[in-house]
TILUMTOR-840860 format. One line per 2 residues: number of its first residue (from 1); their letters; for each residue x, z, y of N, C-alpha, C. Coordinates in steps of 0.2 Angstrom, whole numbers, plus 5000, padded with zeros to 4 digits. Each point is the difference from the previous one (the first is absolute). Example, Ala and Ser with C-alpha at 12.3 -4.5 7.8 and 13.67 -1.06 7.14 Angstrom:
<atoms>
1 = as = 5066:5039:4972:4996:5000:5006:5004:5000:5006  4998:4996:5005:5004:5001:5006:4996:5003:5005 $
</atoms>
This chain:
<atoms>
1 = mp = 4944:4563:4831:5004:4999:5001:5009:5001:5000  5005:4996:5003:5006:5000:4996:5003:5006:4999 $
3 = ty = 5005:4999:4996:5003:5007:4997:5008:5000:5005  5002:5004:5001:5007:5000:5003:5006:5004:4997 $
5 = rl = 5006:4998:5000:5002:5002:4998:5008:5001:5006  5003:5005:5002:5002:4998:5006:5009:5003:4997 $
7 = hy = 5005:4996:4999:5006:5000:5000:5003:5003:5006  5004:5006:4999:5002:5002:5006:5004:5007:5001 $
9 = fp = 5004:5001:5006:5005:5006:4999:4998:5007:5006  4998:5004:5000:4997:5003:5007:5004:4998:5007 $
11 = es = 5007:4999:5001:5002:4999:5005:4998:4990:5004  4998:4998:4994:4999:4992:5003:4995:5001:5006 $
13 = gn = 5002:4998:5003:4993:5000:5008:4996:4991:4995  5004:4997:5001:4993:4994:4996:4998:5002:4996 $
15 = sy = 5002:5004:4994:4995:5002:4996:4994:5006:5001  5003:5003:5007:4994:5002:5003:4994:4998:5005 $
17 = kl = 5003:4994:5001:4993:4995:5006:4996:4998:4995  5003:5000:4991:4994:4995:4997:4996:5007:4997 $
19 = al = 5002:5006:4998:4997:5006:4998:4994:5000:5006  5002:5002:5006:4998:5002:5007:4992:4995:4999 $
21 = ml = 5004:4993:5000:4991:4995:4999:4997:5002:4995  5000:4999:4996:4998:4998:4993:4997:5010:5001 $
23 = tl = 5003:5006:5003:4997:5006:5001:4990:4997:5005  5005:5000:5004:4995:4999:5006:4996:4995:5000 $
25 = cg = 4999:4995:4994:4997:4995:4998:4994:5002:4994  5000:5008:4998:4997:5003:4995:5003:4997:4994 $
27 = qg = 5006:5000:4998:5000:4997:4993:5007:5002:4998  5000:5004:4992:5005:5005:4999:5006:4995:4995 $
29 = fe = 5004:5001:4999:5007:4997:4999:5001:5006:4992  5004:4998:4996:5005:5001:4995:5005:5003:5003 $
31 = pv = 5004:5003:5001:5010:5000:5004:5002:4999:4993  5006:4995:5001:5004:5001:4995:5007:5001:5003 $
33 = wt = 5004:5006:5001:5004:5002:5003:5007:4994:4997  5004:4997:5006:5005:4997:4997:5007:5004:5002 $
35 = df = 5004:4998:4998:5008:5006:4999:5003:4994:5005  4999:5001:5004:5005:4994:5006:5005:5003:5002 $
37 = gg = 5002:5008:5001:5007:5003:5001:5003:4996:4994  4997:5004:4992:5005:4995:4995:5003:4994:4998 $
39 = gv = 4996:4996:5005:5001:4992:5000:4998:4996:4998  4992:5002:4996:4996:4997:4994:4999:4993:5002 $
41 = tr = 4997:4998:5009:4999:4997:5003:5007:4994:4998  5005:5003:5002:5007:4994:4999:4996:4996:4992 $
43 = sp = 5000:5002:4996:5003:5000:4992:4995:4994:4997  5004:4995:4997:4997:4994:4999:4993:5001:4994 $
45 = ew = 4999:5006:4997:4995:5001:4996:4993:5000:5006  5003:5004:5004:4992:5002:5006:4999:4992:5003 $
47 = ra = 5005:4999:5003:4999:4993:5006:4998:4995:4994  4999:5000:4993:4999:4995:4996:4992:5002:4996 $
49 = tv = 4998:5007:5002:4993:5002:5000:4996:5001:5002  5004:5004:5007:4996:5001:5005:4998:4998:5007 $
51 = ne = 5006:4997:5000:4999:4997:5009:5007:4996:5000  5001:4995:4999:5007:4995:5001:5004:4999:5006 $
53 = mg = 4995:5003:5005:5002:5003:5007:5005:5006:5000  5002:5004:4997:5000:5003:4998:5000:5009:5004 $
55 = ei = 4994:5000:5004:4997:5004:5005:4992:5002:4998  5002:5006:5003:4994:5006:5000:4996:5000:5006 $
57 = pv = 4993:4999:5003:4997:4999:4992:4998:4997:4998  4995:5001:4993:4997:4994:4997:4990:5003:4998 $
59 = le = 4998:4996:5000:4994:5002:4999:4997:4996:4996  4998:5003:4993:4995:4997:4997:4993:4998:5001 $
61 = ed = 4996:4995:5000:4993:5002:4999:4998:4994:4995  4997:5006:4996:4996:4997:4994:5005:4996:4995 $
63 = gv = 5005:5004:5002:5008:4997:4995:5003:4993:5002  4998:5000:5009:5004:4992:5000:5003:5004:5007 $
65 = rl = 5008:4999:4999:5005:5005:5005:4998:4994:5007  5001:5004:5005:5001:4998:5006:5006:5005:5004 $
67 = tq = 5004:4995:5004:5007:5002:5002:4999:4998:5008  5004:5001:5003:5000:5001:5009:4995:5002:5003 $
69 = ta = 5000:5007:5003:4997:5002:5004:4995:4998:5004  5003:4994:5005:4995:4999:5004:4995:4995:4998 $
71 = pi = 4999:4996:4996:4997:4995:4996:4996:5007:4996  4999:5002:4999:4995:5005:4994:4996:5003:5004 $
73 = ll = 5005:5002:5006:4994:5005:5005:4998:4996:5004  5000:4993:5002:4994:4996:4999:4996:4997:4998 $
75 = kl = 5001:4999:4994:4996:5000:4992:4995:5006:5000  5001:5005:5000:4996:5005:5000:4995:5002:5006 $
77 = ag = 5002:5001:5006:4997:4997:5004:4994:4994:5000  5001:4994:4997:4994:4996:4999:4998:5002:4995 $
79 = qy = 5004:5003:4995:4995:5001:4995:4992:5007:5002  5005:5004:5001:4995:5006:5004:4997:4998:5007 $
81 = gr = 5000:4996:5003:4998:4997:5005:5002:5008:5009  5006:5003:4998:5000:5004:5005:5007:5000:5000 $
83 = fg = 5000:5003:5007:5008:4999:5003:5004:4993:5002  4996:4994:5000:5002:4994:5000:5001:4998:5008 $
85 = ge = 5001:4992:5002:4996:5000:5005:4993:4996:4999  4995:5001:5007:4994:4999:5001:4998:4993:5000 $
87 = tg = 5006:4997:5005:5000:4993:5003:5006:4997:5001  4999:4994:5001:5007:4998:5001:5005:5003:5002 $
89 = qe = 4998:5001:5008:5007:5002:5004:5002:5008:4998  4995:5005:4996:5002:5006:4998:5004:4997:4992 $
91 = qf = 4998:4995:4998:5005:4997:4992:5005:5000:5002  5003:4995:5004:5005:4999:5006:5006:5004:5001 $
93 = el = 4996:5006:5004:5004:5006:5003:5002:5007:4994  4996:4998:4995:4999:5003:4995:5010:4999:4996 $
95 = lr = 4997:4993:4999:5006:4994:4995:5008:5004:5006  4999:4998:5004:5007:5003:5007:5001:5006:5000 $
97 = wl = 4998:5006:4998:5002:5005:4999:5000:5000:4993  4997:4999:4997:5002:5001:4994:5008:4995:4998 $
99 = fw = 5001:4996:5002:5006:4997:4999:5007:5001:5003  4997:5003:5006:5004:5005:5006:5004:5004:4994 $
101 = dn = 4996:5004:4999:5001:5006:4995:5005:4999:4995  4996:4995:4996:5006:4999:4992:5006:4998:5002 $
103 = hk = 4999:4998:5006:5008:4995:5003:5006:5006:5005  4997:5006:5003:5002:5003:5004:4999:5006:4999 $
105 = lt = 4994:5004:5000:4999:5008:5000:5002:5002:4993  4995:4997:4997:5002:5004:4992:5006:4997:4996 $
107 = gy = 5002:4995:5002:5009:4997:4997:5002:5003:5004  5001:5003:5003:5005:5006:5006:5001:5006:4997 $
109 = ma = 4993:5002:5001:4998:5007:4998:5001:5003:4994  4996:4994:4994:5002:5002:4995:5010:5001:4996 $
111 = ty = 5004:4995:5003:5005:4999:4999:5005:5006:5002  4997:5002:5007:5002:5005:5004:5002:5008:4999 $
113 = rf = 4991:5001:4995:4998:5006:4999:5002:4999:4994  5002:4996:4995:5002:5003:4993:5008:5000:5002 $
115 = dr = 5004:4996:5006:5007:5002:4997:5001:5006:5003  4998:5002:5008:4998:5007:5001:5000:5004:4995 $
117 = tf = 4993:5001:4998:4999:5005:4996:5001:5003:4992  5000:4995:4998:5001:4998:4992:5004:4998:4999 $
119 = tp = 5007:5000:5001:5006:4997:4997:5007:5007:5005  5003:4999:4995:5007:5009:5001:5004:4997:5004 $
121 = tp = 5002:4995:5003:5004:4997:5006:4998:4993:5001  4996:5001:5006:5001:4996:5005:5002:4999:5005 $
123 = dp = 5002:4992:5000:5005:4999:5006:4997:5001:5007  5002:5004:5004:4998:5000:5006:4997:4994:5005 $
125 = hv = 5008:4995:4999:4999:4994:5004:4993:4997:4999  4999:4996:4990:4994:4999:5002:4992:5005:4999 $
127 = ls = 5000:5004:5000:4995:5007:5003:4998:5000:5008  5007:4997:5004:5000:5000:5006:4996:4992:5004 $
129 = yf = 5002:4995:4995:4996:4994:5001:4993:5002:4998  4999:5001:4995:4993:4999:4999:4994:5003:5004 $
131 = rk = 5005:5007:5002:4996:5006:5005:4998:4994:5007  5006:4997:5000:5000:4998:5007:4993:4992:5000 $
133 = rl = 5001:4999:4994:4995:4994:5000:4993:5004:4998  4998:5004:4997:4996:5002:4998:4996:5003:5008 $
135 = dd = 5003:5004:5006:4998:5002:5004:4999:4993:5004  5003:4997:4999:4996:4994:5006:4992:4997:4995 $
137 = fl = 5000:5000:4996:4995:4998:4996:4993:5005:4998  5003:5008:5004:4994:5005:4998:4997:4999:5008 $
139 = gi = 5005:4999:5004:4998:4997:5008:4995:4995:5001  5001:4996:4996:4997:4994:5000:4991:5003:4997 $
141 = le = 5002:5002:4995:4992:5004:4998:4998:5007:5003  5004:5002:5004:4997:5008:5005:4996:4994:5005 $
143 = qh = 5006:4995:5005:4995:4997:5005:4992:4998:4997  5000:4996:4997:4996:4996:4996:4992:5005:4998 $
145 = lq = 5005:5006:4997:4992:5007:4997:4999:5004:5007  5003:4999:5006:4998:5002:5007:4995:4997:5003 $
147 = nn = 5000:4996:4996:4992:4997:5003:4995:4997:4996  5000:4999:4993:4997:4999:4993:5000:5007:4998 $
149 = af = 4994:4999:4996:4998:5006:4994:5004:4998:4994  4999:4995:5000:5003:4997:4994:5005:4995:5001 $
151 = ai = 5002:4996:4992:5004:4995:5002:4994:4995:5005  4998:4998:4996:4994:4993:5005:4996:5000:5002 $
153 = ga = 4999:5012:5003:4994:4998:5005:4997:5007:4997  4993:5000:4999:5000:5007:5000:4997:5001:4993 $
155 = rp = 5002:4997:4997:4997:5003:4991:5009:4997:4996  4999:5005:4996:5006:5000:4995:5000:4994:4995 $
157 = tv = 5004:4998:5000:5002:4994:4995:5006:5000:4995  4999:4996:4994:5007:5000:4998:5009:5001:5003 $
159 = ad = 4997:4995:5006:5008:5000:5003:5000:5008:5002  4995:5007:5003:5003:5006:5003:5000:5004:4992 $
161 = fs = 4999:4997:4991:5004:5002:4995:5006:4998:5000  5001:4995:4999:5007:4998:5001:5006:5002:5006 $
163 = mm = 4997:5001:5004:5005:5002:5005:5002:5006:5001  4993:5007:4999:5002:5006:4999:5004:5002:4993 $
165 = ay = 4999:4996:4994:5002:5005:4995:5008:5003:5000  5003:4998:5001:5005:5003:4999:5001:5005:5006 $
167 = la = 4998:4999:5007:5001:5003:5005:4996:5008:4999  4997:5000:4993:4993:5006:4999:5005:5005:4998 $
169 = yp = 5005:4998:4997:5006:5003:4996:5002:5004:5005  5002:5010:4995:5002:5004:5007:5004:4998:5001 $
171 = sd = 5001:5003:5007:5006:5000:5002:5007:5002:5000  5004:5003:4994:5002:5001:4997:5004:4994:5000 $
173 = et = 4993:4995:4994:5003:4997:4997:5001:4993:5008  4997:4999:5001:5001:4996:5006:5003:4998:5006 $
175 = gy = 5002:5007:5001:5005:5003:5006:4997:4999:5008  4991:4996:5000:5001:5001:5006:4993:5007:4999 $
177 = df = 5000:5003:5007:4994:5006:5000:4993:4994:5008  4997:4997:4995:4995:4996:5002:4996:5002:5009 $
179 = av = 4999:5008:4998:4996:5003:5005:5004:5001:5005  5008:4997:5000:5003:5003:5007:5003:4993:5002 $
181 = sh = 5001:4995:4995:5004:4995:5003:4995:4995:5001  4995:4999:4996:4995:4993:5000:4992:5004:5000 $
183 = pg = 4999:5002:5006:4991:5003:5002:4994:4996:4996  5002:4994:5001:4996:4994:4999:5000:5000:4992 $
185 = ih = 5006:4998:5000:4998:4999:4991:4999:5006:4994  5001:5007:5004:4998:5006:4997:4990:4999:5001 $
187 = aw = 5000:5000:5004:4993:4999:5002:4997:4997:4996  5002:4995:4997:4998:4994:4996:5000:4999:4995 $
189 = lg = 5008:5006:4998:4998:5003:4992:4993:5004:4997  5001:5007:5005:4992:5002:5002:4996:4997:4999 $
191 = ri = 4998:4995:5004:4994:4996:5001:4998:4997:4990  5007:4998:4999:4999:4996:4990:4998:5007:4997 $
193 = ad = 5005:5007:4999:4996:5007:4997:4996:5000:5002  4996:4999:5002:4993:5002:5001:4994:4994:4999 $
195 = lp = 5001:4996:4996:4995:4997:4998:4997:5003:4991  4996:4998:4999:4996:5005:4995:5005:4996:4995 $
197 = gw = 5002:5005:4992:5003:5000:4996:5007:5000:5001  5002:4999:5004:5008:5000:5002:5004:5003:4997 $
199 = ks = 5006:5000:4998:5004:5005:4996:5008:4996:5001  5004:5008:5000:5009:4998:5001:5000:4996:4996 $
201 = ay = 5007:4996:5001:5004:4996:4995:5002:5007:4991  5001:5004:5000:5002:5006:4999:4992:5002:4994 $
203 = dl = 4996:5001:5005:4995:5000:4996:4998:4994:4996  4999:4998:5003:5000:4990:4997:5003:4999:4992 $
205 = lp = 5006:5000:5002:5006:4997:4994:5004:5008:4995  4999:5002:4996:5001:5005:4998:5007:4998:4996 $
207 = gk = 5002:5004:4997:5008:5000:4998:5005:5001:4999  5006:4999:4998:5007:5005:5001:5002:4997:5006 $
209 = rl = 5003:5004:5005:5002:4995:5006:5007:5002:5001  5002:4993:5004:5009:5000:5003:5003:5006:5000 $
211 = kh = 5007:5002:4999:5002:5004:5003:5003:4998:5007  4998:5006:5006:5003:4998:5007:5005:5003:5002 $
213 = ya = 5004:4996:5001:5007:5003:5004:4998:5001:5008  4997:4998:5003:4998:5000:5008:5001:5009:5003 $
</atoms>
């Protein structure tokens, strides 16, 4: 079996996606806490030795460094035969929601949450802009989940793990109470949390936390 090391910081939803996928596939990993708040990922040394893209997470598989969360999720799904698309149509739908999430939902929620919660003086105009975009994207997901248990239908896939990660952090970080504002999303998050072996981000990703300002 492969040996995994995950470079992460606890507030990183993208790190959570990989930690959760590995856990649900029955795989352990060595956690490698990274001082994102201290700027280590912006240093030339870190980029030269860990990830030239300057991003977290990085998953080492038997010493080979893998970067970019979406292709890693797809790789793991194929490798372990779990949470992937089983037909051509399912694979298309999985990729459709996975790419939508990367471009829209995760991209905006990660930035909004970080600016809102983990920076001392966020610009209210920037927060307002991101909030309006997020409300639109969350509305799209809410409508979809009114008619589907998971992203592509009746069973969970890596598209669900990708979309849910940043939404599953505490409401004082995201600024949303989904039980009130988006009941379909709230119920979907509950279905994912009911999967055998599921753990929250802060249970899977230990280490020093970023300072909260919100």
